[in-house]
N, C-alpha and C positions, 0 to 999 in steps of 0.2 A: 682545364686544358689537358689534353692527352700527353702523357710522358713517353719517353722512349721505351720504358719498361712496359707500359700499357699497350703500346703498339706492338712490341715484340710478343707479348702474351697473346694478343689477338691473332697475330700471324701463326703462332705455335699451336693454337687450339685445334684448328682444322687438320693440319698434318698429324697431330697426335691422335685425333679421333680416327683418321684414315688408317694410321698404322695399327691402332687397336682393333679396328675392323678387320684388317688384313691378317692380323695375328690369329683371329678367330675364323679365318676363311673356311668355307665349307661349300659343298655342292648340294643344291636342292635335290630332294629325293626323286622328283620327276625328271631330272636331268635336262630341264628346259631353260635354265638360266645360270649364269655365273653369279655367284654371290660371295660377298666377303663380309661376314658379320651382318651388315645391313644390305638390303638389295642395292644393286648398282644404281638404279635411278635415284634412290635416296642419297647415296654416296655422291653422285654427281650434283644433286641439288645442294648438298652441304658444301661442297667445294666451291660452287658458283656463288653461293651466298657469302661464303667466307672471303672470296676475292672482292666482292662488292664492299663488304665491311672493311677490309684492309685498305682499299682505296679511300673510303670515306674517313677512316681514322687517320690515314696518312695525310689526307688533305687538311684535316684539322691540325695535326701536329706540325706540318710544314707551312701552315697558314696560307693555303690556296695553291692555285696552279703553278705560280712561279717556283715555290719551294718544292712542290711535288715533282716538277719536271727538271728543275735546275740544281737541286742540292743532292749531296751524297745520300742523306737519309731518305729523301724522296725517291731516288733511284732504287734503293734497296726495297722500299715499300712497293714500288711498281713491279720490281722483279718477283717479289713474293706473290703479289696479286696475279701476275702473268702465269706463274707456276701453278697456282691454285686453279686458275681458269683452265689451263691446259689439262690439269688432272680431272676437272669436272667434265670437260669435253671428251677426254679419253674414257672415263667411266661410262658416259652416255653412249659413246661409240661401241664400246665393248658390249654393253647391254643390247644394242641394236643388232649386233652380229652374233649374239649368244646362242640362239636356238639351233643353228646349223653346226656350231662348233663346240658346244658345251661338253660334248662327250669326250673331247680330246684333252687329256691331262696337260699336255704341253701348252695348250692354248690358255688354260686357267693359270698355269705358272707364269706364262709370259705377261698376262694381264696383271697379275698380282705384283710381279717384278716392276712393271712400268709404273703402276700407281704408287708402289712403295718407294721407288727411286724419287719420284716427284715429291712425295711427302717428306722424305729425308732432306731433299734440297731446300724445301720451304722451311723446315725446322732449322737448318743451318743459317738461312737468311734471318730467321727470328733471333738466333743467337747474335748474329752480326749487328742487327738493329739494337739489341739491348746493350751492346758494348760501345755504341757511338756516343760521343760527347755532344754538347750543344753546338760545337763548332761544325758538326756535320750538317747543321741547318743552313750554313752559309751557301748562298747561291753562286755557283761557279760559272754557269753558262746558261743563257736563255736560248733555246734551240730554234726560235722562230723569228721571222723578220717583222712580225706584228705583235702587238700586245693590247690587252683590253684596258681602256681608260674610262672609269666611271663618270668622269666629267665631260666626256665627248658627247655632244648632242646627237641623238639617233631618232629618226622619225618612226612613227607607229607602223607605217607601211613596211619599213625595213625590218622591224621586229617580226611582223606577221610573215614576211617572206622567209625569214630565218627559221621560225618555228615550223612552217610548212615543209621546208627542205629537210629539216632535222627529223620530222615525223616520217616523211617518205623514206629517208635513209634508214631509220630504225626498223621500219617494216621490211625493207629490202634485206637488211641483215638477218632479221628473223626468218625470212624465206630461204636465205642462203643456208642458215643453220639447219632448217628443216630438210633442205635438199641433201645435206650431208648425211642424215640418218635415214632418209626415206628409201624404201625398196621399190616403190612405184611412183610415177609422176615426177621424177626428178627433173626431167627436161622442162616440164611446165613450170615448176617452182623456180628454176634458174632463169627462164625467160621472163617470168613476172618480176623477179628481183632485178634483172637487168633493165627492164622497162621503168621500174620505179626509180632506180638510180639515175637513169638518163633524164627523167622528168623533174628531178630535184634541182631547182634553180636557186643556187646560193647567191646572196648579195655580195657585191665586191668588198674585199676586206677593208678598204679605206672608208666605207660607210659605217663600219662597226668598230674598227680598231685603229690604233695609231702606230706609227712606225717605231720599231725597236731595234736595239743592237744586242749582241751576245752578252754585253755587260750591263744591260738595263736594270736587272734586279740585284746586282751585286751591292754589298754594303762594305763599309770600311772594315778591314780585318785588324786594324791597329788599335792598340790600347789607347783609350781616350784619357791620356795622362797629362799632367802638367808639363813634363818635359817635351812630349810630342806636340802639345798645343803651342808651346813657345818655339819649337823647331818649325812648325807650320807658319808661325808669325814671321820668322826670319826669312823663310822661303818666299812668302808672299811679298814682303818688303823688297826682296832682291829681284823678283821676277815679275811682279804684277802691279806694285804700287805706282810706278811711273805713269801708267795709263789709268788704272782704276782708283787711284788715290790711296793715301796712307790709311784712311779710315774706310776704304772700300766704298766710297760715296760717288765714284765716277769722276772725280775731279783731280786726276793726276796731272803732273807737270807736262806730260806729252799728250794729254787728252785733246787739246784744241788742234793739234797737228794731224790727228788721225782722220781717215775718210768718214768714219762713223763714230759717234760719241760712245765711249766705253759704258758698259752696263754698271748699274749700282748693284753691288754684291751683298745685299742685305737679306732680311727675312724673306722677301718676295722671291729670292733666288731658289729657296727650298720649298716654296708653296706649290704643291701638285707637281713636283719634279722628283724623279727617282734619283737616288744617290749614284747609281751606276751610270745613268745617262749624263749626269753632271760631270762625273769622272771622265767619261769618254769625250765630252765636249771640251772640258778644260785641258785634257791631254792633247786633243787635236788642235784647238785654237792656240794653246800655249806654244806648241811646236811651230805653228804658222807665224805667230807674232813675237815669240820670245827672243828671236835673234836681235831685235832692236834694243833689248834691254840687257840680255845676258848671252852674247853670241856663243854658240857651241855648247850651251848648258841646258839641254832639254831636261825636263823633270822626269824622274823615274815614276813608275806606277805608285809606289809607296809614298813618294814625295807629293804626288797629286792628292792622295788621300790626306796627307798631313795638312796641305793647304785648305782642302775642303773642311776638315775638322776645325781648323782655326777660324774659317769664315763662319761656320755654324755657331761656335761659341761666341764670336763677336756679334753676330746677328742676334743671338739670344740676349746678350748684354744690352744691346740698343733697344730691342723690342720687348724684352721680357718674355719671349717665346711666342708672342701672338703672331698667328699667320704662318707658323712653321712647325715641323715635327718636333717631338720632344728630344732633348739631348741628355746624354748620361752626365752624371756628376763627374767632374775631372778627378781622376784617380791620383792620389798623392801618397807619399811615404808617411807612415805614422809611427809614433812611439806611444803605446798604450800602457796605462798603469798596471793592468793585469796581464799584459803580453798577449792579448787575444788576437792581435792582427798587426801586420807590418805595412799593409796598404789599405786604402779605403775600400777597394773591391772585396776584401776579405770580410767586411762587415755586412755584406748582403744577407738579407734575412731579417735585418733590424732596421727601423727607421733611424736616420742620422740627422743631426743638426750640425752644420758646419758654420762656425762663427769666427769672423775676423776679430781677434782679441783687441780690446781697447782698455787700457788700464783704468780709466775713470768711468767706465760703463757701470750702470747699476746692475745688481744681480738679476739673472734671467730666471724665469719660472722653470721648475724642474718637472720631469715626468719620468716615472720608472720604466716606461716603455721605450724611452728614447736614449740614444747615445749622443754625446756632444764631442765634436772634434774642434779643437781650437787652432786657428791659423795664427802663428805668433811672429813670423818673420825673424826668428832667432831670439825673441824676447821671452819673458817669463809668463806662462799661461795662467789663466784663472784656476783656482783650486778645484772648481766643480767639473773641469774638463776631464772626460774619460780618456781621450787621446789627444796628441799634439802633432801638428804638421808644422815643422819649424822652418822649412826651406823657403828661400826667396821665390823659387819657381812655383810653389804651391800658392803663395800670396798673389803672384802676378797672374796665374791662371784663373783664380777666382775674381780678380779684378776685371778680367775680360768678361766673365759671366755676369758681373754686376754692371758692366758698362761704365766703369769709372776708372780714373787713373789710380795706380797702386797707392799713391799717397793719400787717396780719399777712401780707401776700402775699409779702414778700421770701423768696427761697429756693424758691418753688414752681416747678415745671416742667410743661410740657404737650407732648405729642407729637402732631404734625399729620401726616397721611398725604399721599401724593402728590396726592390730589384735594381737599385742603383741609379734610378732616373732622378734628374733635378726637377722637382715639382713646384717649388715656391721659393721666393726670396723676400728678404726684408732689408731694404737699403737704409743707410743712415740718413737722417734728415730731421726736420722740425716735426713732421707728423709721420712717424714710422708706422708701417702697416705691412702685413703679409700680402703679397700679390702673386698671381699665377696666370698662366695662359689658358687654363681650363677652369673648371668649377670647384676645385678643391679649396679655394679661398672664398667660396660663395658664388652666387649667380653672376656677379660682376667681376669675378676674379680678384676681389680685394677684401681683406679682413682687417678691420681696424682693431679688433680685440687681440692684443698681444699678451694677454694674461695666460695663466695656466689653463683656464677654461678654453680660451681660444686655441691654445696649442693642442689641447686634447681633441677639439673639434677638427683641427687640421689633420691630425694623425688618423682619425677615423675616416675622414673624407678620402685620404690617400689610399687607405685599405679598401674602401668601397669602390674605388675607380682605378684599378691597377692598369698599367700599360703593358699589354700583352705582345711585346716585340721580343723575339728570342735574342739572346746575347751571343753573337757569333764572332766577337772580337777575340784576338789573341789574349792570353792571360799575361804574357810578359813582353 
């Protein structure tokens, strides 16, 4: 995956090359062209290729169009690409006008100044990109009323119509660009481009896209911590449980009196639904119906995120993560023997086993690649634990992730990957086994082998199948 530094380096290479060329600026002996180290056509091609490369790398770094168009890092990458594109067009235009003006020194100086200014601005944007944190990947605003949904059924006729319209538009743009630099036949080129644009018949957006809001691609900015999850649970019970039920099963005490039966807010709520759209819907419908439960107490945006995070971890506890996106491991306060961390998020980069301590449990298999965090609820931890989370809140948060009452959590274990995602769990019971929503526990999502050999296989499977979702949540 491309890093911020890699994207910044790609942005900086083209302007650095342009500045080096301008530093060696010279005039050809025949006086028929302006040149700056390299001929202007080559300089233009370099800038245009760099603009395309920056967009491609920015697309990969921000994980698609939503991040490229809606995040701060995406905006910086697009600004750098736009500058490089303008520099390339400017170099091409200077070359097309060079023969009649190359003899004028002020013309050469003006051209070099223009290209140099654009290159310096692109270099400054590269520095800005390198300084951005992962939080710059957070999507603040989706600028369109529509978005692409891969699960939306689209007919072959609609796809052919789209590709034909796109091809005609690209040809028209090529003709417009040629008209910009042409000395003859400009009117013919402009007329042909206008005709192609008029003949491009684009399909209606609703045939290809689904409706979106400006919050569609937003994700929760809040720490996925034990305290926040329990705050979300209290908010849900106060504002939502009367209709949707204490366990979010749609069986609240007021459900029968409502015009429409309340939704079940389980794993299906998060299947093929974007967090930002869930946030907008919950905020809108909560404001419309919340007065019956908590008059005058509409939820703030952050409180809506807290409720959604609580619903996510509860849905994971009930379903084991099947049919829903991955969730982070709840962040808890730690006391480590070597003082390496004070919260679980500080252990990222290492796989972690979180175990709810049970005094009579047999010793667990050890692996030097793995750190063990013991949930103790104030009790004395096992001697092999590397870190301890002793708070009641930590115990209750992982009870939600296990789908059991806090009194039944002892003996449960959770596997957290190097990026902080909750990948597998092992619940206490007569036939303990590691289970997962994906294939890290095997093709069926279940691994009966709980020995050291099975633990090693689970660690290798997590490393082979990382979850490439950027962490845009606040650190505190």
